[in-house]
PDBQT receptor file of N, H, CA, C and O in Angstrom, charges set to zero:
ATOM      1  N   MET A   1     -19.618 -28.443 -13.285  1.00  0.00    +0.000 N 
ATOM      2  CA  MET A   1     -17.836 -27.922 -13.742  1.00  0.00    +0.000 C 
ATOM      3  C   MET A   1     -18.363 -26.368 -14.021  1.00  0.00    +0.000 C 
ATOM      4  O   MET A   1     -17.696 -25.472 -13.503  1.00  0.00    +0.000 OA
ATOM      5  N   GLU A   2     -19.394 -26.045 -14.723  1.00  0.00    +0.000 N 
ATOM      6  H   GLU A   2     -19.935 -26.773 -15.144  1.00  0.00    +0.000 HD
ATOM      7  CA  GLU A   2     -19.669 -23.782 -15.683  1.00  0.00    +0.000 C 
ATOM      8  C   GLU A   2     -19.775 -23.570 -14.064  1.00  0.00    +0.000 C 
ATOM      9  O   GLU A   2     -19.625 -22.387 -13.759  1.00  0.00    +0.000 OA
ATOM     10  N   ARG A   3     -19.969 -24.327 -13.109  1.00  0.00    +0.000 N 
ATOM     11  H   ARG A   3     -20.091 -25.288 -13.357  1.00  0.00    +0.000 HD
ATOM     12  CA  ARG A   3     -20.175 -23.142 -12.397  1.00  0.00    +0.000 C 
ATOM     13  C   ARG A   3     -19.089 -23.407 -10.563  1.00  0.00    +0.000 C 
ATOM     14  O   ARG A   3     -19.484 -23.032  -9.459  1.00  0.00    +0.000 OA
ATOM     15  N   ALA A   4     -17.991 -24.005 -10.814  1.00  0.00    +0.000 N 
ATOM     16  H   ALA A   4     -17.670 -24.309 -11.711  1.00  0.00    +0.000 HD
ATOM     17  CA  ALA A   4     -16.824 -24.013 -10.003  1.00  0.00    +0.000 C 
ATOM     18  C   ALA A   4     -15.984 -22.770 -10.804  1.00  0.00    +0.000 C 
ATOM     19  O   ALA A   4     -15.311 -21.917 -10.226  1.00  0.00    +0.000 OA
ATOM     20  N   TYR A   5     -16.225 -22.892 -12.563  1.00  0.00    +0.000 N 
ATOM     21  H   TYR A   5     -16.772 -23.585 -13.032  1.00  0.00    +0.000 HD
ATOM     22  CA  TYR A   5     -15.078 -21.739 -13.731  1.00  0.00    +0.000 C 
ATOM     23  C   TYR A   5     -15.939 -20.933 -13.641  1.00  0.00    +0.000 C 
ATOM     24  O   TYR A   5     -16.731 -21.400 -14.459  1.00  0.00    +0.000 OA
ATOM     25  N   LYS A   6     -16.555 -19.764 -13.137  1.00  0.00    +0.000 N 
ATOM     26  H   LYS A   6     -15.912 -19.384 -12.472  1.00  0.00    +0.000 HD
ATOM     27  CA  LYS A   6     -17.088 -19.571 -13.381  1.00  0.00    +0.000 C 
ATOM     28  C   LYS A   6     -16.215 -18.697 -11.303  1.00  0.00    +0.000 C 
ATOM     29  O   LYS A   6     -15.247 -17.997 -11.008  1.00  0.00    +0.000 OA
ATOM     30  N   THR A   7     -17.340 -19.361 -10.542  1.00  0.00    +0.000 N 
ATOM     31  H   THR A   7     -18.127 -19.930 -10.783  1.00  0.00    +0.000 HD
ATOM     32  CA  THR A   7     -16.099 -18.880  -9.119  1.00  0.00    +0.000 C 
ATOM     33  C   THR A   7     -14.470 -18.743  -9.132  1.00  0.00    +0.000 C 
ATOM     34  O   THR A   7     -13.767 -17.799  -8.773  1.00  0.00    +0.000 OA
ATOM     35  N   MET A   8     -14.180 -19.790  -9.575  1.00  0.00    +0.000 N 
ATOM     36  H   MET A   8     -14.751 -20.558  -9.866  1.00  0.00    +0.000 HD
ATOM     37  CA  MET A   8     -12.410 -19.205  -9.792  1.00  0.00    +0.000 C 
ATOM     38  C   MET A   8     -12.609 -18.437 -10.455  1.00  0.00    +0.000 C 
ATOM     39  O   MET A   8     -12.167 -17.419  -9.921  1.00  0.00    +0.000 OA
ATOM     40  N   THR A   9     -13.266 -18.070 -11.897  1.00  0.00    +0.000 N 
ATOM     41  H   THR A   9     -13.625 -18.897 -12.330  1.00  0.00    +0.000 HD
ATOM     42  CA  THR A   9     -12.568 -16.712 -13.114  1.00  0.00    +0.000 C 
ATOM     43  C   THR A   9     -13.111 -15.492 -11.194  1.00  0.00    +0.000 C 
ATOM     44  O   THR A   9     -12.053 -15.303 -10.594  1.00  0.00    +0.000 OA
ATOM     45  N   SER A  10     -14.271 -14.865 -10.442  1.00  0.00    +0.000 N 
ATOM     46  H   SER A  10     -15.131 -15.018 -10.930  1.00  0.00    +0.000 HD
ATOM     47  CA  SER A  10     -14.032 -14.279  -9.946  1.00  0.00    +0.000 C 
ATOM     48  C   SER A  10     -13.313 -13.729  -8.271  1.00  0.00    +0.000 C 
ATOM     49  O   SER A  10     -13.061 -12.674  -7.690  1.00  0.00    +0.000 OA
ATOM     50  N   ALA A  11     -13.184 -15.641  -7.959  1.00  0.00    +0.000 N 
ATOM     51  H   ALA A  11     -13.388 -16.499  -8.431  1.00  0.00    +0.000 HD
ATOM     52  CA  ALA A  11     -11.859 -15.426  -7.311  1.00  0.00    +0.000 C 
ATOM     53  C   ALA A  11     -10.691 -14.470  -7.273  1.00  0.00    +0.000 C 
ATOM     54  O   ALA A  11     -10.349 -13.412  -6.744  1.00  0.00    +0.000 OA
ATOM     55  N   GLY A  12      -9.997 -15.950  -8.615  1.00  0.00    +0.000 N 
ATOM     56  H   GLY A  12     -10.274 -16.809  -9.045  1.00  0.00    +0.000 HD
ATOM     57  CA  GLY A  12      -8.611 -15.112  -9.070  1.00  0.00    +0.000 C 
ATOM     58  C   GLY A  12      -8.921 -13.206  -9.524  1.00  0.00    +0.000 C 
ATOM     59  O   GLY A  12      -8.090 -12.342  -9.241  1.00  0.00    +0.000 OA
ATOM     60  N   GLY A  13     -10.133 -12.928 -10.176  1.00  0.00    +0.000 N 
ATOM     61  H   GLY A  13     -10.808 -13.629 -10.405  1.00  0.00    +0.000 HD
ATOM     62  CA  GLY A  13     -10.188 -11.662 -10.858  1.00  0.00    +0.000 C 
ATOM     63  C   GLY A  13     -10.311 -10.577  -9.182  1.00  0.00    +0.000 C 
ATOM     64  O   GLY A  13      -9.821  -9.448  -9.173  1.00  0.00    +0.000 OA
ATOM     65  N   GLY A  14     -10.941 -11.097  -8.052  1.00  0.00    +0.000 N 
ATOM     66  H   GLY A  14     -11.340 -12.014  -8.059  1.00  0.00    +0.000 HD
ATOM     67  CA  GLY A  14     -10.631  -9.975  -7.413  1.00  0.00    +0.000 C 
ATOM     68  C   GLY A  14      -9.796 -10.063  -6.545  1.00  0.00    +0.000 C 
ATOM     69  O   GLY A  14      -9.508  -9.203  -5.713  1.00  0.00    +0.000 OA
ATOM     70  N   ASN A  15      -9.159 -11.542  -6.728  1.00  0.00    +0.000 N 
ATOM     71  H   ASN A  15      -9.392 -12.241  -7.404  1.00  0.00    +0.000 HD
ATOM     72  CA  ASN A  15      -7.481 -11.069  -5.636  1.00  0.00    +0.000 C 
ATOM     73  C   ASN A  15      -6.466 -10.424  -6.316  1.00  0.00    +0.000 C 
ATOM     74  O   ASN A  15      -5.598  -9.830  -5.676  1.00  0.00    +0.000 OA
ATOM     75  N   ILE A  16      -6.447 -10.469  -8.012  1.00  0.00    +0.000 N 
ATOM     76  H   ILE A  16      -7.152 -10.951  -8.532  1.00  0.00    +0.000 HD
ATOM     77  CA  ILE A  16      -5.541  -9.847  -8.652  1.00  0.00    +0.000 C 
ATOM     78  C   ILE A  16      -6.157  -8.245  -8.196  1.00  0.00    +0.000 C 
ATOM     79  O   ILE A  16      -5.245  -7.469  -7.911  1.00  0.00    +0.000 OA
ATOM     80  N   ALA A  17      -7.404  -7.726  -8.105  1.00  0.00    +0.000 N 
ATOM     81  H   ALA A  17      -8.145  -8.356  -8.337  1.00  0.00    +0.000 HD
ATOM     82  CA  ALA A  17      -8.237  -6.334  -7.868  1.00  0.00    +0.000 C 
ATOM     83  C   ALA A  17      -6.790  -6.074  -6.222  1.00  0.00    +0.000 C 
ATOM     84  O   ALA A  17      -5.612  -5.721  -6.167  1.00  0.00    +0.000 OA
ATOM     85  N   LEU A  18      -7.636  -6.421  -5.408  1.00  0.00    +0.000 N 
ATOM     86  H   LEU A  18      -8.593  -6.708  -5.453  1.00  0.00    +0.000 HD
ATOM     87  CA  LEU A  18      -7.052  -6.435  -4.094  1.00  0.00    +0.000 C 
ATOM     88  C   LEU A  18      -5.296  -6.291  -4.252  1.00  0.00    +0.000 C 
ATOM     89  O   LEU A  18      -4.962  -5.183  -3.834  1.00  0.00    +0.000 OA
ATOM     90  N   GLY A  19      -4.582  -6.778  -4.544  1.00  0.00    +0.000 N 
ATOM     91  H   GLY A  19      -4.854  -7.679  -4.884  1.00  0.00    +0.000 HD
ATOM     92  CA  GLY A  19      -3.872  -7.360  -4.673  1.00  0.00    +0.000 C 
ATOM     93  C   GLY A  19      -2.542  -5.464  -4.821  1.00  0.00    +0.000 C 
ATOM     94  O   GLY A  19      -1.710  -4.855  -4.149  1.00  0.00    +0.000 OA
ATOM     95  N   ILE A  20      -3.643  -5.348  -6.937  1.00  0.00    +0.000 N 
ATOM     96  H   ILE A  20      -4.319  -5.843  -7.482  1.00  0.00    +0.000 HD
ATOM     97  CA  ILE A  20      -3.083  -3.766  -6.871  1.00  0.00    +0.000 C 
ATOM     98  C   ILE A  20      -3.163  -2.620  -6.370  1.00  0.00    +0.000 C 
ATOM     99  O   ILE A  20      -2.578  -1.565  -6.614  1.00  0.00    +0.000 OA
ATOM    100  N   ILE A  21      -4.413  -3.094  -5.207  1.00  0.00    +0.000 N 
ATOM    101  H   ILE A  21      -4.889  -3.951  -5.009  1.00  0.00    +0.000 HD
ATOM    102  CA  ILE A  21      -5.215  -1.916  -4.617  1.00  0.00    +0.000 C 
ATOM    103  C   ILE A  21      -3.990  -1.686  -2.584  1.00  0.00    +0.000 C 
ATOM    104  O   ILE A  21      -3.878  -0.794  -1.742  1.00  0.00    +0.000 OA
ATOM    105  N   MET A  22      -3.252  -3.503  -2.832  1.00  0.00    +0.000 N 
ATOM    106  H   MET A  22      -3.343  -4.227  -3.516  1.00  0.00    +0.000 HD
ATOM    107  CA  MET A  22      -2.484  -3.554  -1.015  1.00  0.00    +0.000 C 
ATOM    108  C   MET A  22      -0.933  -2.324  -2.224  1.00  0.00    +0.000 C 
ATOM    109  O   MET A  22      -0.464  -1.187  -2.278  1.00  0.00    +0.000 OA
ATOM    110  N   VAL A  23      -0.844  -3.459  -2.782  1.00  0.00    +0.000 N 
ATOM    111  H   VAL A  23      -1.225  -4.383  -2.738  1.00  0.00    +0.000 HD
ATOM    112  CA  VAL A  23       0.598  -2.137  -3.798  1.00  0.00    +0.000 C 
ATOM    113  C   VAL A  23       0.011  -1.055  -3.106  1.00  0.00    +0.000 C 
ATOM    114  O   VAL A  23      -0.145  -0.571  -1.985  1.00  0.00    +0.000 OA
ATOM    115  N   VAL A  24      -0.316  -0.860  -4.662  1.00  0.00    +0.000 N 
ATOM    116  H   VAL A  24      -0.190  -1.253  -5.572  1.00  0.00    +0.000 HD
ATOM    117  CA  VAL A  24      -0.270   0.633  -4.620  1.00  0.00    +0.000 C 
ATOM    118  C   VAL A  24      -0.821   1.200  -2.626  1.00  0.00    +0.000 C 
ATOM    119  O   VAL A  24      -0.292   2.308  -2.533  1.00  0.00    +0.000 OA
ATOM    120  N   THR A  25      -1.302   1.009  -1.716  1.00  0.00    +0.000 N 
ATOM    121  H   THR A  25      -1.732   0.109  -1.791  1.00  0.00    +0.000 HD
ATOM    122  CA  THR A  25      -1.216   1.251  -0.866  1.00  0.00    +0.000 C 
ATOM    123  C   THR A  25      -0.155   1.601   0.075  1.00  0.00    +0.000 C 
ATOM    124  O   THR A  25       0.213   2.631   0.640  1.00  0.00    +0.000 OA
ATOM    125  N   GLY A  26       0.347  -0.106   0.028  1.00  0.00    +0.000 N 
ATOM    126  H   GLY A  26       0.047  -0.942  -0.431  1.00  0.00    +0.000 HD
ATOM    127  CA  GLY A  26       2.293  -0.098   0.770  1.00  0.00    +0.000 C 
ATOM    128  C   GLY A  26       3.265   1.382   0.107  1.00  0.00    +0.000 C 
ATOM    129  O   GLY A  26       4.007   2.123   0.753  1.00  0.00    +0.000 OA
ATOM    130  N   ILE A  27       2.910   1.442  -1.431  1.00  0.00    +0.000 N 
ATOM    131  H   ILE A  27       2.308   0.840  -1.955  1.00  0.00    +0.000 HD
ATOM    132  CA  ILE A  27       4.057   2.093  -1.595  1.00  0.00    +0.000 C 
ATOM    133  C   ILE A  27       3.589   3.597  -1.571  1.00  0.00    +0.000 C 
ATOM    134  O   ILE A  27       4.256   4.551  -1.971  1.00  0.00    +0.000 OA
ATOM    135  N   THR A  28       2.316   3.639  -1.026  1.00  0.00    +0.000 N 
ATOM    136  H   THR A  28       1.774   2.864  -0.701  1.00  0.00    +0.000 HD
ATOM    137  CA  THR A  28       2.046   4.862  -0.754  1.00  0.00    +0.000 C 
ATOM    138  C   THR A  28       3.031   5.422   0.778  1.00  0.00    +0.000 C 
ATOM    139  O   THR A  28       3.879   6.279   1.025  1.00  0.00    +0.000 OA
ATOM    140  N   ALA A  29       2.220   4.233   1.597  1.00  0.00    +0.000 N 
ATOM    141  H   ALA A  29       1.531   3.536   1.397  1.00  0.00    +0.000 HD
ATOM    142  CA  ALA A  29       2.138   4.478   3.013  1.00  0.00    +0.000 C 
ATOM    143  C   ALA A  29       3.999   4.897   2.941  1.00  0.00    +0.000 C 
ATOM    144  O   ALA A  29       4.457   6.013   3.188  1.00  0.00    +0.000 OA
ATOM    145  N   GLY A  30       4.365   4.343   2.760  1.00  0.00    +0.000 N 
ATOM    146  H   GLY A  30       3.992   3.437   2.560  1.00  0.00    +0.000 HD
ATOM    147  CA  GLY A  30       6.224   4.101   2.716  1.00  0.00    +0.000 C 
ATOM    148  C   GLY A  30       6.700   5.157   2.034  1.00  0.00    +0.000 C 
ATOM    149  O   GLY A  30       7.914   5.360   1.997  1.00  0.00    +0.000 OA
ATOM    150  N   VAL A  31       5.699   6.076   1.324  1.00  0.00    +0.000 N 
ATOM    151  H   VAL A  31       4.714   5.912   1.355  1.00  0.00    +0.000 HD
ATOM    152  CA  VAL A  31       5.897   7.723  -0.077  1.00  0.00    +0.000 C 
ATOM    153  C   VAL A  31       6.244   8.352   1.407  1.00  0.00    +0.000 C 
ATOM    154  O   VAL A  31       7.314   8.819   1.797  1.00  0.00    +0.000 OA
ATOM    155  N   ILE A  32       5.092   8.225   2.053  1.00  0.00    +0.000 N 
ATOM    156  H   ILE A  32       4.222   7.845   1.736  1.00  0.00    +0.000 HD
ATOM    157  CA  ILE A  32       4.788   9.336   3.630  1.00  0.00    +0.000 C 
ATOM    158  C   ILE A  32       5.939   9.152   4.530  1.00  0.00    +0.000 C 
ATOM    159  O   ILE A  32       6.869   9.917   4.787  1.00  0.00    +0.000 OA
ATOM    160  N   THR A  33       5.612   7.717   5.039  1.00  0.00    +0.000 N 
ATOM    161  H   THR A  33       4.856   7.096   4.830  1.00  0.00    +0.000 HD
ATOM    162  CA  THR A  33       6.272   7.471   6.065  1.00  0.00    +0.000 C 
ATOM    163  C   THR A  33       7.572   7.790   5.696  1.00  0.00    +0.000 C 
ATOM    164  O   THR A  33       8.149   7.846   6.781  1.00  0.00    +0.000 OA
ATOM    165  N   ILE A  34       8.867   8.177   4.320  1.00  0.00    +0.000 N 
ATOM    166  H   ILE A  34       8.398   8.132   3.438  1.00  0.00    +0.000 HD
ATOM    167  CA  ILE A  34       9.849   8.724   4.214  1.00  0.00    +0.000 C 
ATOM    168  C   ILE A  34       9.734   9.482   4.446  1.00  0.00    +0.000 C 
ATOM    169  O   ILE A  34      10.268   9.695   5.535  1.00  0.00    +0.000 OA
ATOM    170  N   VAL A  35       9.001  10.711   3.838  1.00  0.00    +0.000 N 
ATOM    171  H   VAL A  35       8.567  10.537   2.954  1.00  0.00    +0.000 HD
ATOM    172  CA  VAL A  35       8.986  12.523   3.333  1.00  0.00    +0.000 C 
ATOM    173  C   VAL A  35       8.532  12.969   5.138  1.00  0.00    +0.000 C 
ATOM    174  O   VAL A  35       8.795  14.074   5.611  1.00  0.00    +0.000 OA
ATOM    175  N   ASN A  36       7.744  11.717   6.016  1.00  0.00    +0.000 N 
ATOM    176  H   ASN A  36       7.531  10.819   5.631  1.00  0.00    +0.000 HD
ATOM    177  CA  ASN A  36       7.549  12.543   7.999  1.00  0.00    +0.000 C 
ATOM    178  C   ASN A  36       9.230  12.183   8.266  1.00  0.00    +0.000 C 
ATOM    179  O   ASN A  36       9.869  13.168   8.635  1.00  0.00    +0.000 OA
ATOM    180  N   GLY A  37      10.134  10.717   8.106  1.00  0.00    +0.000 N 
ATOM    181  H   GLY A  37       9.615   9.917   7.806  1.00  0.00    +0.000 HD
ATOM    182  CA  GLY A  37      11.146  11.321   8.401  1.00  0.00    +0.000 C 
ATOM    183  C   GLY A  37      12.397  11.464   7.967  1.00  0.00    +0.000 C 
ATOM    184  O   GLY A  37      13.379  10.828   8.350  1.00  0.00    +0.000 OA
ATOM    185  N   ALA A  38      12.343  12.478   6.996  1.00  0.00    +0.000 N 
ATOM    186  H   ALA A  38      11.545  12.994   6.685  1.00  0.00    +0.000 HD
ATOM    187  CA  ALA A  38      13.190  13.057   6.398  1.00  0.00    +0.000 C 
ATOM    188  C   ALA A  38      12.748  14.581   7.263  1.00  0.00    +0.000 C 
ATOM    189  O   ALA A  38      13.523  15.174   8.013  1.00  0.00    +0.000 OA
ATOM    190  N   ARG A  39      11.671  14.916   7.024  1.00  0.00    +0.000 N 
ATOM    191  H   ARG A  39      11.041  14.434   6.415  1.00  0.00    +0.000 HD
ATOM    192  CA  ARG A  39      11.076  16.221   8.082  1.00  0.00    +0.000 C 
ATOM    193  C   ARG A  39      12.164  16.013   9.560  1.00  0.00    +0.000 C 
ATOM    194  O   ARG A  39      12.970  16.798  10.060  1.00  0.00    +0.000 OA
ATOM    195  N   LEU A  40      11.845  14.896   9.871  1.00  0.00    +0.000 N 
ATOM    196  H   LEU A  40      11.191  14.258   9.464  1.00  0.00    +0.000 HD
ATOM    197  CA  LEU A  40      12.123  14.895  11.227  1.00  0.00    +0.000 C 
ATOM    198  C   LEU A  40      12.916  15.474  11.159  1.00  0.00    +0.000 C 
ATOM    199  O   LEU A  40      12.965  16.704  11.163  1.00  0.00    +0.000 OA
ATOM    200  N   LEU A  41      13.863  14.606  11.066  1.00  0.00    +0.000 N 
ATOM    201  H   LEU A  41      13.823  13.607  11.062  1.00  0.00    +0.000 HD
ATOM    202  CA  LEU A  41      15.208  15.112  10.769  1.00  0.00    +0.000 C 
ATOM    203  C   LEU A  41      16.125  16.578  10.398  1.00  0.00    +0.000 C 
ATOM    204  O   LEU A  41      17.092  17.187  10.855  1.00  0.00    +0.000 OA
ATOM    205  N   ARG A  42      15.405  16.664   9.568  1.00  0.00    +0.000 N 
ATOM    206  H   ARG A  42      14.619  16.170   9.196  1.00  0.00    +0.000 HD
ATOM    207  CA  ARG A  42      15.608  18.889   9.050  1.00  0.00    +0.000 C 
ATOM    208  C   ARG A  42      16.095  19.117  10.314  1.00  0.00    +0.000 C 
ATOM    209  O   ARG A  42      17.265  19.194  10.688  1.00  0.00    +0.000 OA
ATOM    210  N   HIS A  43      14.301  19.293  11.394  1.00  0.00    +0.000 N 
ATOM    211  H   HIS A  43      13.351  19.231  11.090  1.00  0.00    +0.000 HD
ATOM    212  CA  HIS A  43      14.599  19.834  12.051  1.00  0.00    +0.000 C 
ATOM    213  C   HIS A  43      14.605  20.044  13.395  1.00  0.00    +0.000 C 
ATOM    214  O   HIS A  43      14.280  20.982  14.122  1.00  0.00    +0.000 OA
ATOM    215  N   ARG A  44      15.281  18.381  13.641  1.00  0.00    +0.000 N 
ATOM    216  H   ARG A  44      15.545  17.619  13.050  1.00  0.00    +0.000 HD
ATOM    217  CA  ARG A  44      15.499  18.518  14.464  1.00  0.00    +0.000 C 
ATOM    218  C   ARG A  44      16.795  19.106  14.975  1.00  0.00    +0.000 C 
ATOM    219  O   ARG A  44      17.250  18.406  15.880  1.00  0.00    +0.000 OA
ATOM    220  N   LYS A  45      17.672  20.350  14.642  1.00  0.00    +0.000 N 
ATOM    221  H   LYS A  45      17.302  20.918  13.907  1.00  0.00    +0.000 HD
ATOM    222  CA  LYS A  45      18.508  21.446  15.184  1.00  0.00    +0.000 C 
ATOM    223  C   LYS A  45      17.441  22.085  16.244  1.00  0.00    +0.000 C 
ATOM    224  O   LYS A  45      17.828  22.163  17.410  1.00  0.00    +0.000 OA
ATOM    225  N   GLU A  46      16.309  22.483  15.971  1.00  0.00    +0.000 N 
ATOM    226  H   GLU A  46      15.995  22.419  15.024  1.00  0.00    +0.000 HD
ATOM    227  CA  GLU A  46      14.951  23.678  15.715  1.00  0.00    +0.000 C 
ATOM    228  C   GLU A  46      14.628  23.470  17.891  1.00  0.00    +0.000 C 
ATOM    229  O   GLU A  46      14.382  24.313  18.754  1.00  0.00    +0.000 OA
ATOM    230  N   ILE A  47      14.926  21.030  17.986  1.00  0.00    +0.000 N 
ATOM    231  H   ILE A  47      15.126  20.345  17.285  1.00  0.00    +0.000 HD
ATOM    232  CA  ILE A  47      14.124  21.216  18.918  1.00  0.00    +0.000 C 
ATOM    233  C   ILE A  47      15.644  21.936  20.271  1.00  0.00    +0.000 C 
ATOM    234  O   ILE A  47      16.868  22.053  20.212  1.00  0.00    +0.000 OA
ATOM    235  N   THR A  48      14.465  22.257  21.401  1.00  0.00    +0.000 N 
ATOM    236  H   THR A  48      13.471  22.162  21.450  1.00  0.00    +0.000 HD
ATOM    237  CA  THR A  48      15.574  22.695  22.742  1.00  0.00    +0.000 C 
ATOM    238  C   THR A  48      15.206  22.032  23.617  1.00  0.00    +0.000 C 
ATOM    239  O   THR A  48      14.078  21.544  23.683  1.00  0.00    +0.000 OA
ATOM    240  N   PHE A  49      16.141  21.893  24.485  1.00  0.00    +0.000 N 
ATOM    241  H   PHE A  49      17.058  22.289  24.432  1.00  0.00    +0.000 HD
ATOM    242  CA  PHE A  49      15.214  21.318  25.952  1.00  0.00    +0.000 C 
ATOM    243  C   PHE A  49      15.866  21.634  27.343  1.00  0.00    +0.000 C 
ATOM    244  O   PHE A  49      15.306  21.282  28.381  1.00  0.00    +0.000 OA
TER     245      PHE A  49
């Protein structure tokens, strides 16, 4: 019983850490995408065909 408790504790802690990393990565990717999109829209008048 104690072994299962330790395994569940480490798995739960790992899942929480992974979740936090994924949230931070997702927010970072979203901000970068928004900034790049705004930059493209701002410079679209400079494009000549």
